[in-house]
Steps between C-alpha positions, in 0.01 A plus 500: 500500500656837399594746775274797565638809328577843645729789405855595588475867418332502160629152408270197543662228713382182676375590847728249673808664340425860598646494853840382376507779242411757767771358728754557223394865477550564870826305520628743237392818678504416874815691596389814318126466544447807717738709290296408194178585685645844574594553137173360361274699732719810560503396866122495529494133605623616842201732545262228381642252753471765772132536404455123538658500848288800602189308394627191686537697825716251695436548873750724675459316830652174620191311380595199291439558129600242239554627145551285192659684209473304177745535209689730736842343465703821530334580833392848399140484626570279803771734630277803445213335689715404799655846520152659484359281779581404856717223636220243464513508118660192344527438124530192284622549145392232253654501154556218249836645396804418709711785360239755605475345847877520542478876445220519758700310763798730448284810534323373808839430661632843403192661658542295820170322435607140439317391815175652380502400132480142379570418135321201347538369146140444391251566225190709569296220342598244767592670826665274763313659791203385707157661460435832677871555570543870412346832599579651160631397158664742258634466148668787313546472124491122515146375450520542123795256493302219666400243235167416670377821659169349614687222685721760671197701614344185644824427689527857630145479631575163661804619698336824620336511840139621519528877504824477302594752232627430147676775305624475142703770325522450127548690177173583331347677201579872474173689469623856437463598131839566346691347790399152382673554163815637660498211747483245218787664314711510815411142596569327171790709373684646798465237775648207298791725402559592865504127576759441230724776636466413869485119507626425149175348375181667378283187488416473875369856492313447176320215679428719805339766279297246305381333821367836621293540185350152534401539866124546567376856542401635842137390491582155360758433772263630769240253370756217528564597861128496581464159336778369728294613801643842583262765631511880498719489190645834390705596195681832535678640192835673561694732267233532235415131516857386429475292817203365695488420871244224558380421850264240642419329827430148617194552721 
């Protein structure tokens, strides 16, 4: 029986081959991932992640608060969340890519947070955690790289405690007339060239741009979250719709 088909960027591929292709992309860019994010977004990714942590509102007290950050290998969101909260905040980073996790471990150690951040090699589609384990789950610019997004949403819902919060930050469709055309030109012509100059290969960044264009729009992704069981789902556009911050709760 032939494998179910999906897309790797704009290219059709068998579904069971997509994760390996994505892993190759992130092996290639792991050590310069945040530098490339700065160059690709003119530093805006930092403000967008700050907006996610502000929405998360980790408690500033000693109350225990368990965060799971998916596809967060470099530790960027987990470190932000711990620094924004009190001493009861603990984070688990789950990422299928070992190179990205290695960067996260190094950064956690450099920040003096090794005892509060655990790094686990795992796919969002099959999380190795018991049900109702976490108070919150976040994923920043990673959900579009999951081969089976519906399966990941089901898993996120499963590992959240009742009353738990899910936050997803992802590129979206620009909805400002004129800006959308400029954004397309920048994405398809400039970003791959930046990738070639910085990491010596344009193809990983061509894939990243194409994957953005294939990701569901704000309302479609919100509908997927509701189907997985999330309540009070919100989709907040940022920077003219370039990015969307989705939020939902397990009630």
